[in-house]
N, C-alpha and C positions, 0 to 999 in steps of 0.2 A: 248117123242122124238123118232122119227123113227130111225131104224138102219142106213138108208142112211144119215140122218142128223148127227147122231153120228159119222159115218165114215168120213164124210166131215170135221167135227170139229176136229176129231182126226188127220186126214191128215194135216190139217192146223197147229195144235199144233206141230206136229212132224217136219214139214217143217220150222216153225218159230224157233224152238229150234236148228235144224240142221244148219240153217242160222247163228244164233248167235254163235254157236260153231265154225263154219267156220271163222267167223269174228274174234273171239278170237284167233284162231290159225294162221290166215293168213293176216288179214287186218293190214297194216302198219299205226298205229295211231300216231306215233311220228317218228322222224328221227332214232330212235333206233330200230324200227321194230314193230312186233306184240306184243300183250299183253300176249300171252301164256307163261307160265313158268312151272307150276306144273300139270296142268290139273284139279285143284280144281274148278276153275270157270266153266269149261265145265261140269264137273261131277255133279255140284250142281244144274243144271237146271232141272226142272220138269214141268209136266202139270197134271192137274186133271180135269176131266169132271164130272159135276154133272147134275142133271135133268134140272137145269136152268142156269148153268154158266160154263165157261171155265176159269180155273185158271192156269196161267203160272207164275212160280216163280223160286227163287233160294234160296238155303239154305246157300249160302256163303255170309258172312257179307259185303264184299267189291265189290259186283257185280256192283253197280252203279258207283263206282269209275272208272271202265273201260270205262264208257260212259262219265261221267262229269269231271273226274279228281279229284284231291285232292286240296282243297283250302288251302291257307296259313293260319297260325295262331297258330297251335299247333303242337307239336312233335307227330309223329306216335308212336305207341308202338314199342320200339327198337327191340323186338324179331320178329316183323313182317318184318321189314327191313332186319334184319340179316337172317331170313329164306328165304326171297326173294333172297338175295345174294347167299345163298346156292343153291337155285333152278336154278338160272340163271348162265350160264357159263361166269362169269365176271372175267377178269384177272386184277390184280392190284399189285403194288409194296408195298402197305401198307396193314396192317392187315384188315381182314374183319370187325372187330369191329370198327376200325377207319373209314373205308369206309362207314359203315352203319351210323355212327354218322354224317359224312359229307353229305351224301344223305339226312338223316333225317333233318338236319339243313337247307339244301336247300329247302326241302319240306315245312318246317315251315315258312321260309322267303318268298318263291316265289310260292309255290304250285307246282303241277306236270305240266309237259309239256302240257298234255291234258287240264288242267285248264287254263294255260297261253294262250292256243290257243282258249279259249272260250268254251271248253267242246264240247259236241255233237260229239264224236269220230265216231259215227255210229255203234259201236259194237252192241249196243242194238237198237238204234233208226232206223237203216236200216229196222228193222222188227217190231218195235212197234209203227209205225206211222199210221195215218189215211188212207193214200193212200195204203199202203201195206195191211192193214186189209180189206179195201174196195175191192181191187182187188182180194185178195186171200181168203177171207171168205164171205164178204157180197154179192158180185155179184154171186159167185158160189152157195151160199145158196138161193139167190133169184131165180136163174135158176132152182135149184132143187125143190123148193117149187112151182114155177109156173108149172113145169112139173108134179109134183104130183097132183096139183089141176086140171090141164087140163085132166089128165087121169081119175080123179074122175068124172069130169063134162061131159066129152065127150066120154067116153067109153060106148058103148051100154051094157045094163044089160043082 
């Protein structure tokens, strides 16, 4: 892989991750606002370029929940909801443990707001869709490769 191609791929990966981070921090995905609370989701994003692939991922177990929501059916681990309440500035007249239980019961019965609205919040899918990848990676790579090939074929020796 040429340095130019590697740089193009790296720039794409950085822009994609920056876009997702911006969505986590700022995109209003429910009437309650953006998904950002602790920064764990943003900090978990990474990319790795190998000789034949680009890997973009997250080390955070709940990253897809930001996109698709949580479906109803099971209680979430109570400590996760309690930690979320610690991280979010939520004011309540009842104890955090009671509020966590009520939120968890609602999630179990109804799923999250993102799930109720059909998922696809756009936090991830704004940047991981065919159109975005085509416009921001495939076409620039085509232009780069055509330019390299043209220089090889049409530059006098």
